[in-house]
LUMZA-628024 format. One record per atom (N, C-alpha, C): residue number from 1; chain; atom name; y, x, z. Coordinates in steps of 0.1 Angstrom, whole numbers, always signed. Layout:
<kolgus>
KOLGU    i  ch  at     py     px     pz
KOLGU  NUM   A  CA      Y      X      Z
...
</kolgus>
This chain:
<kolgus>
KOLGU    i  ch  at     py     px     pz
KOLGU    1   A   N  +1230   -229   +788
KOLGU    1   A  CA  +1220   -223   +787
KOLGU    1   A   C  +1220   -209   +797
KOLGU    2   A   N  +1209   -207   +802
KOLGU    2   A  CA  +1205   -196   +806
KOLGU    2   A   C  +1208   -185   +803
KOLGU    3   A   N  +1211   -172   +810
KOLGU    3   A  CA  +1210   -158   +806
KOLGU    3   A   C  +1202   -156   +803
KOLGU    4   A   N  +1185   -159   +803
KOLGU    4   A  CA  +1179   -156   +795
KOLGU    4   A   C  +1175   -160   +784
KOLGU    5   A   N  +1178   -176   +782
KOLGU    5   A  CA  +1179   -181   +767
KOLGU    5   A   C  +1187   -175   +760
KOLGU    6   A   N  +1201   -170   +766
KOLGU    6   A  CA  +1210   -163   +754
KOLGU    6   A   C  +1203   -150   +751
KOLGU    7   A   N  +1199   -145   +760
KOLGU    7   A  CA  +1193   -129   +756
KOLGU    7   A   C  +1180   -132   +747
KOLGU    8   A   N  +1170   -141   +749
KOLGU    8   A  CA  +1161   -144   +736
KOLGU    8   A   C  +1169   -149   +725
KOLGU    9   A   N  +1178   -161   +723
KOLGU    9   A  CA  +1184   -162   +714
KOLGU    9   A   C  +1190   -151   +704
KOLGU   10   A   N  +1192   -140   +711
KOLGU   10   A  CA  +1198   -130   +701
KOLGU   10   A   C  +1188   -119   +699
KOLGU   11   A   N  +1177   -122   +702
KOLGU   11   A  CA  +1165   -117   +697
KOLGU   11   A   C  +1161   -122   +683
KOLGU   12   A   N  +1168   -131   +676
KOLGU   12   A  CA  +1165   -135   +665
KOLGU   12   A   C  +1172   -135   +653
KOLGU   13   A   N  +1168   -126   +645
KOLGU   13   A  CA  +1176   -126   +630
KOLGU   13   A   C  +1177   -138   +622
KOLGU   14   A   N  +1192   -141   +623
KOLGU   14   A  CA  +1192   -156   +616
KOLGU   14   A   C  +1190   -152   +598
KOLGU   15   A   N  +1192   -141   +597
KOLGU   15   A  CA  +1190   -140   +580
KOLGU   15   A   C  +1177   -138   +578
KOLGU   16   A   N  +1171   -127   +581
KOLGU   16   A  CA  +1158   -124   +581
KOLGU   16   A   C  +1145   -136   +585
KOLGU   17   A   N  +1152   -139   +598
KOLGU   17   A  CA  +1141   -147   +605
KOLGU   17   A   C  +1133   -145   +613
KOLGU   18   A   N  +1134   -128   +614
KOLGU   18   A  CA  +1125   -122   +625
KOLGU   18   A   C  +1130   -124   +636
KOLGU   19   A   N  +1119   -127   +648
KOLGU   19   A  CA  +1122   -128   +661
KOLGU   19   A   C  +1117   -113   +669
KOLGU   20   A   N  +1129   -108   +677
KOLGU   20   A  CA  +1123    -92   +684
KOLGU   20   A   C  +1134    -84   +679
KOLGU   21   A   N  +1132    -72   +681
KOLGU   21   A  CA  +1142    -61   +682
KOLGU   21   A   C  +1135    -50   +677
KOLGU   22   A   N  +1145    -43   +668
KOLGU   22   A  CA  +1136    -33   +660
KOLGU   22   A   C  +1142    -20   +668
KOLGU   23   A   N  +1134     -9   +667
KOLGU   23   A  CA  +1139     +1   +678
KOLGU   23   A   C  +1126    +15   +671
KOLGU   24   A   N  +1133    +26   +668
KOLGU   24   A  CA  +1124    +35   +662
KOLGU   24   A   C  +1129    +46   +669
KOLGU   25   A   N  +1122    +58   +679
KOLGU   25   A  CA  +1130    +68   +681
KOLGU   25   A   C  +1133    +79   +673
KOLGU   26   A   N  +1146    +82   +672
KOLGU   26   A  CA  +1147    +94   +660
KOLGU   26   A   C  +1149   +109   +666
KOLGU   27   A   N  +1146   +110   +677
KOLGU   27   A  CA  +1147   +122   +686
KOLGU   27   A   C  +1159   +126   +687
KOLGU   28   A   N  +1169   +124   +685
KOLGU   28   A  CA  +1183   +126   +684
KOLGU   28   A   C  +1188   +131   +704
KOLGU   29   A   N  +1178   +125   +710
KOLGU   29   A  CA  +1183   +131   +724
KOLGU   29   A   C  +1196   +123   +731
KOLGU   30   A   N  +1201   +117   +726
KOLGU   30   A  CA  +1217   +106   +726
KOLGU   30   A   C  +1213   +100   +738
KOLGU   31   A   N  +1200    +93   +743
KOLGU   31   A  CA  +1196    +88   +754
KOLGU   31   A   C  +1192    +95   +762
KOLGU   32   A   N  +1192   +109   +760
KOLGU   32   A  CA  +1185   +116   +772
KOLGU   32   A   C  +1199   +129   +781
KOLGU   33   A   N  +1211   +122   +774
KOLGU   33   A  CA  +1222   +133   +777
KOLGU   33   A   C  +1235   +121   +780
KOLGU   34   A   N  +1249   +127   +778
KOLGU   34   A  CA  +1260   +119   +781
KOLGU   34   A   C  +1265   +122   +794
KOLGU   35   A   N  +1274   +113   +798
KOLGU   35   A  CA  +1282   +112   +810
KOLGU   35   A   C  +1274   +117   +824
KOLGU   36   A   N  +1276   +121   +833
KOLGU   36   A  CA  +1268   +127   +843
KOLGU   36   A   C  +1263   +111   +849
KOLGU   37   A   N  +1250   +111   +851
KOLGU   37   A  CA  +1241    +98   +857
KOLGU   37   A   C  +1230   +103   +865
KOLGU   38   A   N  +1217    +95   +861
KOLGU   38   A  CA  +1206    +97   +869
KOLGU   38   A   C  +1196    +88   +860
KOLGU   39   A   N  +1184    +97   +861
KOLGU   39   A  CA  +1170    +91   +859
KOLGU   39   A   C  +1162    +90   +868
KOLGU   40   A   N  +1159    +82   +872
KOLGU   40   A  CA  +1156    +76   +886
KOLGU   40   A   C  +1141    +77   +884
KOLGU   41   A   N  +1135    +84   +893
KOLGU   41   A  CA  +1122    +91   +894
KOLGU   41   A   C  +1114    +83   +907
KOLGU   42   A   N  +1102    +77   +905
KOLGU   42   A  CA  +1096    +71   +918
KOLGU   42   A   C  +1084    +80   +923
KOLGU   43   A   N  +1081    +81   +937
KOLGU   43   A  CA  +1074    +89   +943
KOLGU   43   A   C  +1059    +94   +932
KOLGU   44   A   N  +1054    +83   +929
KOLGU   44   A  CA  +1043    +82   +918
KOLGU   44   A   C  +1043    +92   +906
KOLGU   45   A   N  +1056    +89   +900
KOLGU   45   A  CA  +1063    +93   +890
KOLGU   45   A   C  +1066   +108   +893
KOLGU   46   A   N  +1073   +114   +902
KOLGU   46   A  CA  +1075   +130   +907
KOLGU   46   A   C  +1059   +134   +910
KOLGU   47   A   N  +1049   +126   +916
KOLGU   47   A  CA  +1036   +134   +916
KOLGU   47   A   C  +1032   +135   +905
KOLGU   48   A   N  +1031   +130   +894
KOLGU   48   A  CA  +1024   +130   +883
KOLGU   48   A   C  +1032   +143   +872
KOLGU   49   A   N  +1046   +144   +876
KOLGU   49   A  CA  +1054   +153   +873
KOLGU   49   A   C  +1049   +164   +876
KOLGU   50   A   N  +1047   +166   +889
KOLGU   50   A  CA  +1042   +183   +898
KOLGU   50   A   C  +1032   +186   +893
KOLGU   51   A   N  +1021   +178   +891
KOLGU   51   A  CA  +1008   +177   +884
KOLGU   51   A   C  +1011   +186   +875
KOLGU   52   A   N  +1015   +178   +865
KOLGU   52   A  CA  +1020   +185   +847
KOLGU   52   A   C  +1023   +197   +851
KOLGU   53   A   N  +1033   +199   +860
KOLGU   53   A  CA  +1038   +214   +859
KOLGU   53   A   C  +1031   +228   +868
KOLGU   54   A   N  +1022   +217   +876
KOLGU   54   A  CA  +1015   +228   +880
KOLGU   54   A   C  +1021   +231   +894
KOLGU   55   A   N  +1030   +223   +900
KOLGU   55   A  CA  +1037   +226   +914
KOLGU   55   A   C  +1032   +217   +920
KOLGU   56   A   N  +1035   +222   +934
KOLGU   56   A  CA  +1033   +211   +948
KOLGU   56   A   C  +1041   +202   +945
KOLGU   57   A   N  +1042   +191   +952
KOLGU   57   A  CA  +1052   +181   +951
KOLGU   57   A   C  +1062   +183   +956
KOLGU   58   A   N  +1064   +191   +967
KOLGU   58   A  CA  +1076   +194   +977
KOLGU   58   A   C  +1086   +205   +970
KOLGU   59   A   N  +1080   +214   +961
KOLGU   59   A  CA  +1084   +222   +952
KOLGU   59   A   C  +1090   +217   +938
KOLGU   60   A   N  +1084   +207   +933
KOLGU   60   A  CA  +1088   +198   +922
KOLGU   60   A   C  +1100   +193   +927
KOLGU   61   A   N  +1104   +183   +938
KOLGU   61   A  CA  +1112   +178   +943
KOLGU   61   A   C  +1126   +185   +945
KOLGU   62   A   N  +1125   +198   +948
KOLGU   62   A  CA  +1136   +208   +952
KOLGU   62   A   C  +1141   +215   +939
KOLGU   63   A   N  +1131   +213   +932
KOLGU   63   A  CA  +1138   +225   +916
KOLGU   63   A   C  +1138   +212   +906
KOLGU   64   A   N  +1134   +200   +909
KOLGU   64   A  CA  +1137   +191   +897
KOLGU   64   A   C  +1143   +179   +896
KOLGU   65   A   N  +1148   +177   +911
KOLGU   65   A  CA  +1154   +163   +915
KOLGU   65   A   C  +1162   +164   +927
KOLGU   66   A   N  +1171   +153   +925
KOLGU   66   A  CA  +1180   +155   +939
KOLGU   66   A   C  +1186   +141   +940
KOLGU   67   A   N  +1187   +136   +954
KOLGU   67   A  CA  +1188   +121   +959
KOLGU   67   A   C  +1204   +117   +955
KOLGU   68   A   N  +1201   +107   +947
KOLGU   68   A  CA  +1217   +101   +944
KOLGU   68   A   C  +1216    +86   +951
KOLGU   69   A   N  +1225    +77   +951
KOLGU   69   A  CA  +1231    +68   +960
KOLGU   69   A   C  +1220    +54   +955
KOLGU   70   A   N  +1212    +56   +940
KOLGU   70   A  CA  +1204    +47   +936
KOLGU   70   A   C  +1189    +53   +939
KOLGU   71   A   N  +1189    +67   +943
KOLGU   71   A  CA  +1174    +69   +947
KOLGU   71   A   C  +1174    +84   +942
KOLGU   72   A   N  +1160    +89   +944
KOLGU   72   A  CA  +1155   +100   +937
KOLGU   72   A   C  +1160    +99   +924
KOLGU   73   A   N  +1168   +110   +918
KOLGU   73   A  CA  +1170   +115   +900
KOLGU   73   A   C  +1166   +129   +897
KOLGU   74   A   N  +1162   +126   +886
KOLGU   74   A  CA  +1158   +139   +877
KOLGU   74   A   C  +1173   +150   +878
KOLGU   75   A   N  +1173   +161   +881
KOLGU   75   A  CA  +1186   +169   +877
KOLGU   75   A   C  +1191   +171   +861
KOLGU   76   A   N  +1202   +170   +860
KOLGU   76   A  CA  +1207   +171   +847
KOLGU   76   A   C  +1212   +187   +845
KOLGU   77   A   N  +1214   +191   +834
KOLGU   77   A  CA  +1221   +204   +830
KOLGU   77   A   C  +1234   +202   +822
KOLGU   78   A   N  +1242   +206   +828
KOLGU   78   A  CA  +1256   +208   +817
KOLGU   78   A   C  +1254   +216   +803
KOLGU   79   A   N  +1255   +207   +790
KOLGU   79   A  CA  +1258   +214   +778
KOLGU   79   A   C  +1269   +209   +770
KOLGU   80   A   N  +1268   +216   +758
KOLGU   80   A  CA  +1278   +212   +750
KOLGU   80   A   C  +1276   +196   +748
KOLGU   81   A   N  +1267   +190   +748
KOLGU   81   A  CA  +1264   +176   +743
KOLGU   81   A   C  +1268   +165   +756
KOLGU   82   A   N  +1268   +171   +766
KOLGU   82   A  CA  +1270   +164   +782
KOLGU   82   A   C  +1259   +168   +791
KOLGU   83   A   N  +1258   +159   +800
KOLGU   83   A  CA  +1246   +162   +807
KOLGU   83   A   C  +1233   +160   +806
KOLGU   84   A   N  +1225   +171   +801
KOLGU   84   A  CA  +1214   +168   +795
KOLGU   84   A   C  +1202   +165   +808
KOLGU   85   A   N  +1191   +156   +805
KOLGU   85   A  CA  +1179   +154   +814
KOLGU   85   A   C  +1174   +170   +817
KOLGU   86   A   N  +1172   +173   +825
KOLGU   86   A  CA  +1167   +190   +826
KOLGU   86   A   C  +1154   +191   +821
KOLGU   87   A   N  +1146   +181   +817
KOLGU   87   A  CA  +1135   +184   +806
KOLGU   87   A   C  +1137   +176   +790
KOLGU   88   A   N  +1152   +178   +789
KOLGU   88   A  CA  +1157   +178   +773
KOLGU   88   A   C  +1154   +191   +768
KOLGU   89   A   N  +1148   +192   +758
KOLGU   89   A  CA  +1144   +206   +752
KOLGU   89   A   C  +1147   +204   +737
KOLGU   90   A   N  +1162   +213   +735
KOLGU   90   A  CA  +1169   +209   +719
KOLGU   90   A   C  +1165   +223   +711
KOLGU   91   A   N  +1154   +231   +719
KOLGU   91   A  CA  +1152   +242   +708
KOLGU   91   A   C  +1138   +243   +701
KOLGU   92   A   N  +1127   +238   +703
KOLGU   92   A  CA  +1114   +240   +702
KOLGU   92   A   C  +1116   +235   +688
KOLGU   93   A   N  +1118   +223   +684
KOLGU   93   A  CA  +1120   +216   +675
KOLGU   93   A   C  +1133   +213   +670
KOLGU   94   A   N  +1133   +222   +659
KOLGU   94   A  CA  +1147   +226   +651
KOLGU   94   A   C  +1154   +211   +646
KOLGU   95   A   N  +1165   +209   +648
KOLGU   95   A  CA  +1173   +198   +645
KOLGU   95   A   C  +1170   +183   +657
KOLGU   96   A   N  +1162   +185   +662
KOLGU   96   A  CA  +1157   +177   +674
KOLGU   96   A   C  +1156   +181   +685
KOLGU   97   A   N  +1159   +170   +697
KOLGU   97   A  CA  +1157   +170   +712
KOLGU   97   A   C  +1147   +164   +715
KOLGU   98   A   N  +1137   +170   +720
KOLGU   98   A  CA  +1123   +165   +724
KOLGU   98   A   C  +1125   +163   +743
KOLGU   99   A   N  +1115   +155   +744
KOLGU   99   A  CA  +1112   +156   +761
KOLGU   99   A   C  +1100   +164   +762
KOLGU  100   A   N  +1102   +175   +771
KOLGU  100   A  CA  +1093   +180   +777
KOLGU  100   A   C  +1082   +175   +783
KOLGU  101   A   N  +1086   +166   +792
KOLGU  101   A  CA  +1074   +157   +797
KOLGU  101   A   C  +1073   +143   +792
KOLGU  102   A   N  +1073   +142   +782
KOLGU  102   A  CA  +1073   +130   +770
KOLGU  102   A   C  +1060   +122   +778
KOLGU  103   A   N  +1048   +128   +779
KOLGU  103   A  CA  +1036   +117   +782
KOLGU  103   A   C  +1037   +116   +799
KOLGU  104   A   N  +1044   +118   +804
KOLGU  104   A  CA  +1047   +118   +820
KOLGU  104   A   C  +1062   +112   +821
KOLGU  105   A   N  +1069   +110   +815
KOLGU  105   A  CA  +1081   +106   +816
KOLGU  105   A   C  +1084    +95   +825
KOLGU  106   A   N  +1095    +92   +835
KOLGU  106   A  CA  +1094    +83   +843
KOLGU  106   A   C  +1100    +67   +832
KOLGU  107   A   N  +1096    +58   +840
KOLGU  107   A  CA  +1098    +44   +835
KOLGU  107   A   C  +1111    +41   +829
KOLGU  108   A   N  +1119    +48   +836
KOLGU  108   A  CA  +1134    +43   +828
KOLGU  108   A   C  +1133    +50   +819
KOLGU  109   A   N  +1128    +63   +812
KOLGU  109   A  CA  +1129    +68   +801
KOLGU  109   A   C  +1117    +58   +790
KOLGU  110   A   N  +1104    +56   +793
KOLGU  110   A  CA  +1094    +49   +786
KOLGU  110   A   C  +1103    +36   +782
KOLGU  111   A   N  +1112    +29   +792
KOLGU  111   A  CA  +1117    +17   +786
KOLGU  111   A   C  +1130    +16   +776
KOLGU  112   A   N  +1134    +27   +776
KOLGU  112   A  CA  +1150    +27   +766
KOLGU  112   A   C  +1145    +24   +754
KOLGU  113   A   N  +1153    +13   +743
KOLGU  113   A  CA  +1165     +9   +750
KOLGU  113   A   C  +1165     -5   +753
KOLGU  114   A   N  +1152     -8   +758
KOLGU  114   A  CA  +1150    -23   +764
KOLGU  114   A   C  +1153    -26   +778
KOLGU  115   A   N  +1163    -20   +783
KOLGU  115   A  CA  +1168    -21   +796
KOLGU  115   A   C  +1177    -37   +798
KOLGU  116   A   N  +1180    -40   +808
KOLGU  116   A  CA  +1183    -57   +809
KOLGU  116   A   C  +1200    -59   +801
KOLGU  117   A   N  +1207    -43   +805
KOLGU  117   A  CA  +1219    -41   +804
KOLGU  117   A   C  +1224    -43   +791
KOLGU  118   A   N  +1212    -40   +779
KOLGU  118   A  CA  +1214    -34   +769
KOLGU  118   A   C  +1206    -49   +756
KOLGU  119   A   N  +1197    -55   +761
KOLGU  119   A  CA  +1193    -64   +753
KOLGU  119   A   C  +1198    -78   +759
KOLGU  120   A   N  +1208    -79   +769
KOLGU  120   A  CA  +1214    -91   +776
KOLGU  120   A   C  +1221    -98   +762
KOLGU  121   A   N  +1225    -90   +753
KOLGU  121   A  CA  +1232   -100   +743
KOLGU  121   A   C  +1234    -91   +728
KOLGU  122   A   N  +1233    -96   +716
KOLGU  122   A  CA  +1232    -91   +704
KOLGU  122   A   C  +1246    -78   +707
KOLGU  123   A   N  +1256    -84   +712
KOLGU  123   A  CA  +1267    -77   +710
KOLGU  123   A   C  +1264    -60   +720
KOLGU  124   A   N  +1259    -64   +732
KOLGU  124   A  CA  +1253    -51   +740
KOLGU  124   A   C  +1242    -43   +730
KOLGU  125   A   N  +1235    -50   +724
KOLGU  125   A  CA  +1223    -45   +714
KOLGU  125   A   C  +1231    -33   +702
KOLGU  126   A   N  +1241    -39   +697
KOLGU  126   A  CA  +1248    -35   +687
KOLGU  126   A   C  +1257    -23   +691
KOLGU  127   A   N  +1261    -24   +705
KOLGU  127   A  CA  +1272    -16   +709
KOLGU  127   A   C  +1264     -2   +715
KOLGU  128   A   N  +1248     -3   +717
KOLGU  128   A  CA  +1242     +5   +723
KOLGU  128   A   C  +1234    +11   +709
KOLGU  129   A   N  +1236     +4   +697
KOLGU  129   A  CA  +1231     +8   +682
KOLGU  129   A   C  +1240    +19   +680
KOLGU  130   A   N  +1252    +19   +685
KOLGU  130   A  CA  +1265    +28   +677
KOLGU  130   A   C  +1259    +43   +685
KOLGU  131   A   N  +1254    +45   +692
KOLGU  131   A  CA  +1250    +55   +700
KOLGU  131   A   C  +1240    +63   +697
KOLGU  132   A   N  +1229    +53   +695
KOLGU  132   A  CA  +1214    +56   +693
KOLGU  132   A   C  +1211    +52   +681
KOLGU  133   A   N  +1210    +59   +671
KOLGU  133   A  CA  +1206    +57   +656
KOLGU  133   A   C  +1194    +49   +654
KOLGU  134   A   N  +1180    +47   +663
KOLGU  134   A  CA  +1170    +41   +666
KOLGU  134   A   C  +1170    +27   +666
KOLGU  135   A   N  +1181    +22   +671
KOLGU  135   A  CA  +1183     +9   +674
KOLGU  135   A   C  +1184     +1   +661
KOLGU  136   A   N  +1180    -10   +660
KOLGU  136   A  CA  +1176    -16   +651
KOLGU  136   A   C  +1170    -12   +636
KOLGU  137   A   N  +1164     +0   +640
KOLGU  137   A  CA  +1157     +4   +629
KOLGU  137   A   C  +1140     +6   +631
KOLGU  138   A   N  +1132     +4   +623
KOLGU  138   A  CA  +1117     +7   +625
KOLGU  138   A   C  +1112     -4   +631
KOLGU  139   A   N  +1098     -5   +641
KOLGU  139   A  CA  +1092    -12   +642
KOLGU  139   A   C  +1098    -24   +650
KOLGU  140   A   N  +1091    -35   +646
KOLGU  140   A  CA  +1097    -50   +652
KOLGU  140   A   C  +1089    -50   +662
KOLGU  141   A   N  +1096    -49   +674
KOLGU  141   A  CA  +1092    -50   +690
KOLGU  141   A   C  +1091    -69   +693
KOLGU  142   A   N  +1082    -74   +694
KOLGU  142   A  CA  +1084    -90   +697
KOLGU  142   A   C  +1089    -93   +708
KOLGU  143   A   N  +1093   -106   +711
KOLGU  143   A  CA  +1100   -108   +723
KOLGU  143   A   C  +1092   -109   +735
KOLGU  144   A   N  +1077   -108   +735
KOLGU  144   A  CA  +1068   -108   +745
KOLGU  144   A   C  +1071    -94   +753
KOLGU  145   A   N  +1071    -84   +743
KOLGU  145   A  CA  +1070    -68   +748
KOLGU  145   A   C  +1084    -65   +750
KOLGU  146   A   N  +1094    -71   +743
KOLGU  146   A  CA  +1111    -69   +751
KOLGU  146   A   C  +1111    -71   +763
KOLGU  147   A   N  +1103    -85   +768
KOLGU  147   A  CA  +1110    -88   +781
KOLGU  147   A   C  +1098    -80   +794
KOLGU  148   A   N  +1088    -76   +787
KOLGU  148   A  CA  +1079    -68   +794
KOLGU  148   A   C  +1087    -54   +798
KOLGU  149   A   N  +1093    -48   +789
KOLGU  149   A  CA  +1103    -33   +788
KOLGU  149   A   C  +1114    -39   +798
KOLGU  150   A   N  +1121    -45   +794
KOLGU  150   A  CA  +1133    -50   +802
KOLGU  150   A   C  +1133    -52   +815
KOLGU  151   A   N  +1118    -58   +821
KOLGU  151   A  CA  +1117    -58   +834
KOLGU  151   A   C  +1108    -53   +844
KOLGU  152   A   N  +1109    -40   +834
KOLGU  152   A  CA  +1100    -29   +841
KOLGU  152   A   C  +1109    -21   +854
KOLGU  153   A   N  +1122    -19   +850
KOLGU  153   A  CA  +1129    -12   +855
KOLGU  153   A   C  +1148    -21   +858
KOLGU  154   A   N  +1150    -19   +868
KOLGU  154   A  CA  +1162    -30   +869
KOLGU  154   A   C  +1176    -22   +863
KOLGU  155   A   N  +1175    -19   +850
KOLGU  155   A  CA  +1187     -9   +844
KOLGU  155   A   C  +1195    -20   +838
</kolgus>
């Protein structure tokens, strides 16, 4: 059986008969913090973010990004939670962590938790669910949509 076949077989709940994966963001911020890492941002995404913030592109790049071995990434700030994305806001909405640039967030953020490393098996999905309380809850995302999200960024 191919890897894709195994993945899609894991997107089927043998108890309920549902096909797909459930996810609903709880605004916990766990996906936006943790060990030092990267949030890749394309040139197009960085242009959109610069415009959103009313900055020249070069100023945005210098202030909010840095170059990593994987490519250009949004900066992080060290907090008591770990390394938070520079745009993670833990103060505006009490008890919640919100994205300060949500409408223009990078594809890496928009596709969470449907990354190939997370949806490749039920075990990986459940493992990610131990850190993300929205995994396994909420809206049922059909396999066709999971595939599109999974294939958007190479994570």
